[in-house]
OpenMM code with the backbone's topology and positions (N, CA, C; nanometers):
from openmm import Vec3, app, unit

residues = "GLN VAL GLN LEU VAL GLU SER GLY GLY GLY LEU VAL GLN ALA GLY GLU SER LEU ARG LEU SER CYS ALA ALA SER GLY ARG ILE SER SER ILE ASN ARG MET GLY TRP PHE ARG GLN ALA PRO GLY LYS GLN ARG GLU LEU VAL ALA THR ILE THR SER ASP GLY THR THR ASN TYR ALA ASP SER VAL LYS GLY ARG PHE THR ILE SER ARG ASP ASN ALA LYS ASN THR VAL TYR LEU GLN MET ASP SER LEU LYS PRO GLY ASP THR ALA VAL TYR TYR CYS ASN VAL TYR GLN TYR PHE GLU SER ARG GLN TYR TRP GLY GLN GLY THR GLN VAL THR VAL SER SER".split()
positions = [
    Vec3(-3.8636, 13.8628, -3.7179),
    Vec3(-3.7262, 13.8341, -3.7763),
    Vec3(-3.6314, 13.7689, -3.6600),
    Vec3(-3.5487, 13.6789, -3.7002),
    Vec3(-3.4272, 13.6100, -3.6179),
    Vec3(-3.3146, 13.6424, -3.6678),
    Vec3(-3.2341, 13.6815, -3.5838),
    Vec3(-3.0892, 13.7102, -3.6067),
    Vec3(-2.9838, 13.6032, -3.5547),
    Vec3(-2.8972, 13.5550, -3.6229),
    Vec3(-2.8032, 13.4564, -3.5908),
    Vec3(-2.6728, 13.5116, -3.5811),
    Vec3(-2.6024, 13.4893, -3.4826),
    Vec3(-2.4567, 13.5291, -3.4733),
    Vec3(-2.3438, 13.4014, -3.4426),
    Vec3(-2.2736, 13.3842, -3.5609),
    Vec3(-2.1799, 13.2582, -3.5169),
    Vec3(-2.0449, 13.2949, -3.4821),
    Vec3(-1.9822, 13.2050, -3.4248),
    Vec3(-1.8410, 13.2222, -3.3842),
    Vec3(-1.7715, 13.1013, -3.3667),
    Vec3(-1.6324, 13.0928, -3.3798),
    Vec3(-1.5770, 12.9921, -3.3634),
    Vec3(-1.4763, 12.9194, -3.4658),
    Vec3(-1.5224, 12.9669, -3.5820),
    Vec3(-1.4347, 12.9170, -3.7000),
    Vec3(-1.2677, 12.9539, -3.6938),
    Vec3(-1.2009, 12.9109, -3.7780),
    Vec3(-1.0596, 12.9105, -3.7866),
    Vec3(-0.9807, 12.8252, -3.8812),
    Vec3(-0.8517, 12.8348, -3.8602),
    Vec3(-0.7524, 12.7492, -3.9131),
    Vec3(-0.7044, 12.6439, -3.8213),
    Vec3(-0.7141, 12.5065, -3.8430),
    Vec3(-0.6474, 12.4051, -3.7579),
    Vec3(-0.5793, 12.3192, -3.8609),
    Vec3(-0.5008, 12.2183, -3.7837),
    Vec3(-0.4392, 12.1124, -3.8733),
    Vec3(-0.5310, 11.9893, -3.8474),
    Vec3(-0.5042, 11.8969, -3.9516),
    Vec3(-0.5984, 11.7583, -3.9561),
    Vec3(-0.5754, 11.6909, -3.8280),
    Vec3(-0.6722, 11.6498, -3.7511),
    Vec3(-0.6833, 11.5827, -3.6404),
    Vec3(-0.7275, 11.6506, -3.5235),
    Vec3(-0.7193, 11.8033, -3.5418),
    Vec3(-0.7568, 11.8796, -3.4387),
    Vec3(-0.9214, 11.9191, -3.4251),
    Vec3(-0.9400, 11.9841, -3.3372),
    Vec3(-1.0818, 12.0292, -3.2930),
    Vec3(-1.0997, 12.1666, -3.3171),
    Vec3(-1.2353, 12.1942, -3.3296),
    Vec3(-1.2968, 12.3281, -3.3245),
    Vec3(-1.4260, 12.3243, -3.2758),
    Vec3(-1.4879, 12.4214, -3.2034),
    Vec3(-1.6263, 12.4513, -3.1630),
    Vec3(-1.6825, 12.5735, -3.2131),
    Vec3(-1.7922, 12.5557, -3.2830),
    Vec3(-1.8798, 12.6496, -3.3318),
    Vec3(-1.9951, 12.6770, -3.2417),
    Vec3(-2.0126, 12.8155, -3.2332),
    Vec3(-2.1334, 12.8493, -3.1777),
    Vec3(-2.2342, 12.9427, -3.2598),
    Vec3(-2.3687, 12.9422, -3.2443),
    Vec3(-2.4485, 13.0222, -3.2927),
    Vec3(-2.5625, 13.0757, -3.1993),
    Vec3(-2.5514, 13.1963, -3.1832),
    Vec3(-2.6649, 13.2380, -3.0933),
    Vec3(-2.7744, 13.3248, -3.1667),
    Vec3(-2.8985, 13.2701, -3.1227),
    Vec3(-3.0242, 13.3456, -3.1951),
    Vec3(-3.0781, 13.4394, -3.1231),
    Vec3(-3.1284, 13.5541, -3.1784),
    Vec3(-3.2034, 13.6404, -3.1059),
    Vec3(-3.3139, 13.7026, -3.2049),
    Vec3(-3.4100, 13.7695, -3.1314),
    Vec3(-3.5209, 13.8296, -3.2096),
    Vec3(-3.6472, 13.7439, -3.1785),
    Vec3(-3.7236, 13.7215, -3.2837),
    Vec3(-3.8480, 13.6550, -3.2695),
    Vec3(-3.8270, 13.5152, -3.2787),
    Vec3(-3.7665, 13.4620, -3.1703),
    Vec3(-3.7253, 13.3102, -3.1771),
    Vec3(-3.8376, 13.2409, -3.1023),
    Vec3(-3.8820, 13.1110, -3.1583),
    Vec3(-3.9731, 13.0422, -3.1021),
    Vec3(-3.8913, 12.9255, -3.0226),
    Vec3(-3.9826, 12.8919, -2.9222),
    Vec3(-3.9028, 12.7646, -2.8391),
    Vec3(-3.9199, 12.6419, -2.9025),
    Vec3(-3.9937, 12.6393, -3.0096),
    Vec3(-4.0042, 12.5044, -3.0845),
    Vec3(-3.9504, 12.5242, -3.2370),
    Vec3(-3.8431, 12.4836, -3.2338),
    Vec3(-3.7576, 12.5077, -3.3657),
    Vec3(-3.6560, 12.3984, -3.3913),
    Vec3(-3.6123, 12.4001, -3.5050),
    Vec3(-3.4785, 12.3060, -3.5361),
    Vec3(-3.3808, 12.4014, -3.5803),
    Vec3(-3.2529, 12.3613, -3.4942),
    Vec3(-3.1373, 12.4449, -3.5147),
    Vec3(-3.0227, 12.3497, -3.5846),
    Vec3(-2.9388, 12.4082, -3.6696),
    Vec3(-2.8349, 12.3238, -3.7299),
    Vec3(-2.7302, 12.4036, -3.7973),
    Vec3(-2.6374, 12.3178, -3.8436),
    Vec3(-2.5322, 12.3777, -3.9428),
    Vec3(-2.5450, 12.3107, -4.0716),
    Vec3(-2.4945, 12.4013, -4.1785),
    Vec3(-2.4778, 12.3565, -4.2926),
    Vec3(-2.3166, 12.3925, -4.3369),
    Vec3(-2.2714, 12.3401, -4.4269),
    Vec3(-2.1479, 12.4039, -4.4927),
    Vec3(-2.1580, 12.3910, -4.6441),
    Vec3(-2.0608, 12.4708, -4.6891),
    Vec3(-2.0360, 12.5009, -4.8493),
    Vec3(-1.8836, 12.5035, -4.8812),
    Vec3(-1.8365, 12.4193, -4.9524),
    Vec3(-1.7077, 12.4163, -4.9816),
    Vec3(-1.6997, 12.5015, -5.1105),
    Vec3(-1.5816, 12.5623, -5.1577),
    Vec3(-1.5612, 12.6289, -5.2775),
    Vec3(-1.6146, 12.5164, -5.3961),
    Vec3(-1.6966, 12.5758, -5.4875),
    Vec3(-1.7418, 12.4898, -5.6088),
    Vec3(-1.8440, 12.3928, -5.5753),
    Vec3(-1.9012, 12.3776, -5.4603),
    Vec3(-1.9888, 12.2727, -5.4211),
    Vec3(-2.1133, 12.3369, -5.3785),
    Vec3(-2.2028, 12.2532, -5.3627),
    Vec3(-2.3450, 12.3039, -5.3109),
    Vec3(-2.3312, 12.3020, -5.1618),
    Vec3(-2.4306, 12.3833, -5.1040),
    Vec3(-2.4453, 12.3789, -4.9648),
    Vec3(-2.5003, 12.2671, -4.9141),
    Vec3(-2.4333, 12.1842, -4.8138),
    Vec3(-2.4990, 12.0745, -4.7572),
    Vec3(-2.5196, 12.0607, -4.6058),
    Vec3(-2.5968, 11.9807, -4.5771),
    Vec3(-2.6279, 11.9600, -4.4240),
    Vec3(-2.5084, 11.9087, -4.3406),
    Vec3(-2.4996, 11.9480, -4.2292),
    Vec3(-2.3808, 11.8832, -4.1414),
    Vec3(-2.4620, 11.8249, -4.0451),
    Vec3(-2.5286, 11.8972, -3.9579),
    Vec3(-2.6057, 11.8331, -3.8429),
    Vec3(-2.7169, 11.9252, -3.8027),
    Vec3(-2.8363, 11.8608, -3.7459),
    Vec3(-2.9680, 11.9448, -3.7102),
    Vec3(-2.9785, 11.8807, -3.5574),
    Vec3(-3.0466, 11.9689, -3.4862),
    Vec3(-3.0924, 11.9242, -3.3528),
    Vec3(-3.2308, 12.0139, -3.3359),
    Vec3(-3.3372, 11.9271, -3.2856),
    Vec3(-3.4546, 11.9955, -3.2665),
    Vec3(-3.4724, 12.0364, -3.1008),
    Vec3(-3.5848, 12.0877, -3.0783),
    Vec3(-3.5921, 12.1572, -2.9598),
    Vec3(-3.6087, 12.0476, -2.8312),
    Vec3(-3.6427, 11.9318, -2.8868),
    Vec3(-3.6479, 11.8149, -2.8014),
    Vec3(-3.5340, 11.7297, -2.7988),
    Vec3(-3.4384, 11.7845, -2.8394),
    Vec3(-3.2802, 11.7050, -2.8614),
    Vec3(-3.2803, 11.6141, -2.9584),
    Vec3(-3.3579, 11.6016, -3.0473),
    Vec3(-3.3488, 11.4928, -3.1624),
    Vec3(-3.2377, 11.5459, -3.2355),
    Vec3(-3.1410, 11.4564, -3.2912),
    Vec3(-3.0350, 11.4942, -3.3715),
    Vec3(-3.0310, 11.4075, -3.5051),
    Vec3(-2.9742, 11.4641, -3.6144),
    Vec3(-2.9541, 11.4229, -3.7368),
    Vec3(-2.8103, 11.4658, -3.7897),
    Vec3(-2.7361, 11.3867, -3.8465),
    Vec3(-2.5993, 11.3967, -3.8801),
    Vec3(-2.5999, 11.3656, -4.0380),
    Vec3(-2.4973, 11.4309, -4.0980),
    Vec3(-2.4518, 11.3859, -4.2462),
    Vec3(-2.3656, 11.2528, -4.1992),
    Vec3(-2.3672, 11.1613, -4.2837),
    Vec3(-2.2897, 11.0514, -4.2869),
    Vec3(-2.1263, 11.0835, -4.2759),
    Vec3(-2.0933, 11.1785, -4.3399),
    Vec3(-1.9455, 11.2136, -4.3406),
    Vec3(-1.8967, 11.2624, -4.2125),
    Vec3(-1.9672, 11.3063, -4.1264),
    Vec3(-1.9491, 11.3574, -3.9873),
    Vec3(-1.9683, 11.2864, -3.8917),
    Vec3(-2.0565, 11.1706, -3.8800),
    Vec3(-2.1015, 11.0816, -3.7779),
    Vec3(-1.9746, 11.0335, -3.7146),
    Vec3(-1.9908, 11.0370, -3.5658),
    Vec3(-1.8596, 10.9938, -3.4765),
    Vec3(-1.7634, 11.0938, -3.4744),
    Vec3(-1.7679, 11.2212, -3.5545),
    Vec3(-1.6646, 11.3050, -3.5286),
    Vec3(-1.7228, 11.4461, -3.4818),
    Vec3(-1.8469, 11.4732, -3.5128),
    Vec3(-1.8935, 11.5978, -3.4933),
    Vec3(-2.0141, 11.5692, -3.3917),
    Vec3(-2.0328, 11.6673, -3.2878),
    Vec3(-2.1332, 11.6740, -3.2128),
    Vec3(-2.2206, 11.7923, -3.2106),
    Vec3(-2.3393, 11.7898, -3.2323),
    Vec3(-2.4475, 11.9081, -3.2146),
    Vec3(-2.4904, 11.8998, -3.0883),
    Vec3(-2.5199, 12.0355, -3.0288),
    Vec3(-2.5955, 12.0454, -2.8866),
    Vec3(-2.6608, 12.1838, -2.9029),
    Vec3(-2.7354, 12.2001, -2.7958),
    Vec3(-2.8003, 12.3336, -2.7933),
    Vec3(-2.8467, 12.3655, -2.6419),
    Vec3(-2.8526, 12.5016, -2.6140),
    Vec3(-2.8795, 12.5456, -2.4875),
    Vec3(-3.0151, 12.6130, -2.5136),
    Vec3(-3.1068, 12.5602, -2.4931),
    Vec3(-3.2520, 12.6302, -2.5158),
    Vec3(-3.2680, 12.7720, -2.4330),
    Vec3(-3.2151, 12.7710, -2.3231),
    Vec3(-3.2124, 12.8896, -2.2253),
    Vec3(-3.1515, 13.0105, -2.2968),
    Vec3(-3.0477, 12.9690, -2.3743),
    Vec3(-2.9642, 13.0954, -2.4393),
    Vec3(-2.9756, 13.0901, -2.5910),
    Vec3(-3.0764, 12.9988, -2.6381),
    Vec3(-3.1140, 12.9986, -2.7830),
    Vec3(-2.9887, 12.9951, -2.8819),
    Vec3(-2.8969, 12.9106, -2.8131),
    Vec3(-2.7705, 12.8763, -2.8816),
    Vec3(-2.7454, 12.7318, -2.9293),
    Vec3(-2.6866, 12.7212, -3.0381),
    Vec3(-2.6535, 12.5899, -3.0860),
    Vec3(-2.5151, 12.5889, -3.1191),
    Vec3(-2.4518, 12.4536, -3.0640),
    Vec3(-2.2990, 12.4348, -3.0914),
    Vec3(-2.2769, 12.3223, -3.1799),
    Vec3(-2.1659, 12.3286, -3.2348),
    Vec3(-2.1036, 12.2108, -3.3290),
    Vec3(-1.9732, 12.1964, -3.2725),
    Vec3(-1.9481, 12.0774, -3.2005),
    Vec3(-1.8174, 12.0213, -3.1682),
    Vec3(-1.7588, 11.9523, -3.2732),
    Vec3(-1.6548, 11.9796, -3.3374),
    Vec3(-1.5797, 11.9253, -3.4390),
    Vec3(-1.4684, 11.8597, -3.4012),
    Vec3(-1.4441, 11.7253, -3.3871),
    Vec3(-1.3150, 11.6651, -3.3562),
    Vec3(-1.2817, 11.5775, -3.5039),
    Vec3(-1.1311, 11.5496, -3.4738),
    Vec3(-1.0650, 11.4683, -3.5722),
    Vec3(-1.1025, 11.5285, -3.7110),
    Vec3(-1.0694, 11.6598, -3.7216),
    Vec3(-1.0956, 11.7431, -3.8496),
    Vec3(-1.0129, 11.6970, -3.9422),
    Vec3(-1.0712, 11.6925, -4.0798),
    Vec3(-1.0015, 11.6422, -4.1942),
    Vec3(-1.0087, 11.7764, -4.3009),
    Vec3(-0.9076, 11.7415, -4.3918),
    Vec3(-0.9152, 11.8652, -4.4916),
    Vec3(-1.0363, 11.8902, -4.5661),
    Vec3(-1.0985, 11.7687, -4.5820),
    Vec3(-1.2401, 11.7729, -4.6419),
    Vec3(-1.3505, 11.8468, -4.5824),
    Vec3(-1.3185, 11.8677, -4.4523),
    Vec3(-1.4141, 11.9429, -4.3680),
    Vec3(-1.3966, 12.1017, -4.4003),
    Vec3(-1.2771, 12.1398, -4.4748),
    Vec3(-1.2844, 12.2746, -4.5015),
    Vec3(-1.3923, 12.3411, -4.5847),
    Vec3(-1.4453, 12.4439, -4.5377),
    Vec3(-1.5885, 12.5091, -4.5892),
    Vec3(-1.6238, 12.6238, -4.5179),
    Vec3(-1.7126, 12.7202, -4.5637),
    Vec3(-1.7817, 12.8035, -4.4781),
    Vec3(-1.8979, 12.7339, -4.4266),
    Vec3(-1.9077, 12.7460, -4.2637),
    Vec3(-2.0345, 12.6685, -4.1934),
    Vec3(-2.1165, 12.7803, -4.1554),
    Vec3(-2.2501, 12.7496, -4.1840),
    Vec3(-2.3687, 12.8205, -4.1749),
    Vec3(-2.4492, 12.7829, -4.0811),
    Vec3(-2.4938, 12.8552, -3.9844),
    Vec3(-2.5875, 12.8501, -3.8814),
    Vec3(-2.7338, 12.8536, -3.9392),
    Vec3(-2.8206, 12.7507, -3.9052),
    Vec3(-2.9490, 12.7509, -3.9528),
    Vec3(-3.0621, 12.7363, -3.8507),
    Vec3(-3.1692, 12.8037, -3.8603),
    Vec3(-3.2813, 12.7830, -3.7680),
    Vec3(-3.4110, 12.7827, -3.8522),
    Vec3(-3.4879, 12.6778, -3.8381),
    Vec3(-3.6092, 12.6618, -3.8708),
    Vec3(-3.7332, 12.6614, -3.7802),
    Vec3(-3.8162, 12.7745, -3.8110),
    Vec3(-3.9208, 12.8010, -3.7124),
    Vec3(-4.0533, 12.7271, -3.7606),
    Vec3(-4.0882, 12.6276, -3.6999),
    Vec3(-4.2104, 12.5670, -3.7397),
    Vec3(-4.3489, 12.6611, -3.7554),
    Vec3(-4.3739, 12.7547, -3.6530),
    Vec3(-4.4734, 12.8186, -3.6589),
    Vec3(-4.4924, 12.9165, -3.7725),
    Vec3(-4.3830, 12.9544, -3.8426),
    Vec3(-4.3884, 13.0334, -3.9536),
    Vec3(-4.3271, 12.9698, -4.0846),
    Vec3(-4.3006, 12.8511, -4.0627),
    Vec3(-4.2564, 12.7775, -4.1784),
    Vec3(-4.1421, 12.8514, -4.2573),
    Vec3(-4.0398, 12.8968, -4.1848),
    Vec3(-3.9504, 12.9809, -4.2351),
    Vec3(-3.7981, 12.9464, -4.1718),
    Vec3(-3.7174, 12.9602, -4.2560),
    Vec3(-3.5619, 12.9174, -4.2080),
    Vec3(-3.4784, 13.0444, -4.2071),
    Vec3(-3.4122, 13.0654, -4.1165),
    Vec3(-3.2928, 13.1798, -4.1125),
    Vec3(-3.1509, 13.1310, -4.1300),
    Vec3(-3.0652, 13.2208, -4.1922),
    Vec3(-2.9337, 13.1678, -4.1993),
    Vec3(-2.8450, 13.2773, -4.1267),
    Vec3(-2.7262, 13.2256, -4.0839),
    Vec3(-2.6110, 13.2998, -4.0183),
    Vec3(-2.5451, 13.3617, -4.1440),
    Vec3(-2.4351, 13.4351, -4.0943),
    Vec3(-2.3463, 13.5030, -4.2118),
    Vec3(-2.2436, 13.3980, -4.2750),
    Vec3(-2.2149, 13.2947, -4.1816),
    Vec3(-2.1108, 13.1942, -4.2064),
    Vec3(-1.9759, 13.2198, -4.1452),
    Vec3(-1.9267, 13.1032, -4.0947),
    Vec3(-1.7847, 13.1265, -4.0434),
    Vec3(-1.6839, 13.0276, -4.1211),
    Vec3(-1.5729, 13.0643, -4.1454),
    Vec3(-1.4900, 12.9843, -4.2251),
    Vec3(-1.4045, 12.8933, -4.1347),
    Vec3(-1.4052, 12.7528, -4.1884),
    Vec3(-1.3404, 12.6686, -4.1171),
    Vec3(-1.2294, 12.6036, -4.2040),
    Vec3(-1.0937, 12.5813, -4.1926),
    Vec3(-1.0038, 12.5581, -4.2659),
    Vec3(-0.9203, 12.4619, -4.2022),
    Vec3(-0.8967, 12.3384, -4.2645),
    Vec3(-0.8323, 12.2326, -4.2096),
    Vec3(-0.7285, 12.2047, -4.3035),
    Vec3(-0.5961, 12.2198, -4.2447),
    Vec3(-0.4701, 12.1844, -4.3428),
    Vec3(-0.4091, 12.0371, -4.3199),
    Vec3(-0.3496, 11.9933, -4.4104),
    Vec3(-0.3095, 11.8551, -4.3970),
    Vec3(-0.1675, 11.8585, -4.3430),
] * unit.nanometer
topology = app.Topology()
chain = topology.addChain("A")
for resn in residues:
    res = topology.addResidue(resn, chain)
    for name in ("N", "CA", "C"):
        topology.addAtom(name, app.Element.getBySymbol(name[0]), res)
């Protein structure tokens, strides 16, 4: 089992920044994909960004150029730096880890990000 603990959400104004963190513990493999998804009220959960163990990143078009995903493999932690936030970024953000060796993904409990105009 893998446990994920997120932190860093909050309320900000449009144009400001936030940094989310997610620490993984438990039966965590060194080869995995970590990432962030988000879900706004009334909408489906959507991918924000992912990063593999070797540093390959993938971003949703809506956040390219504004958000940066990174990870610290020694700490099993993934970060999401969110700049130039917009009201449309308001959502619950979920940390996600996909472990290739067991073909299984894990989710964090979610952290609320609210951007006011």
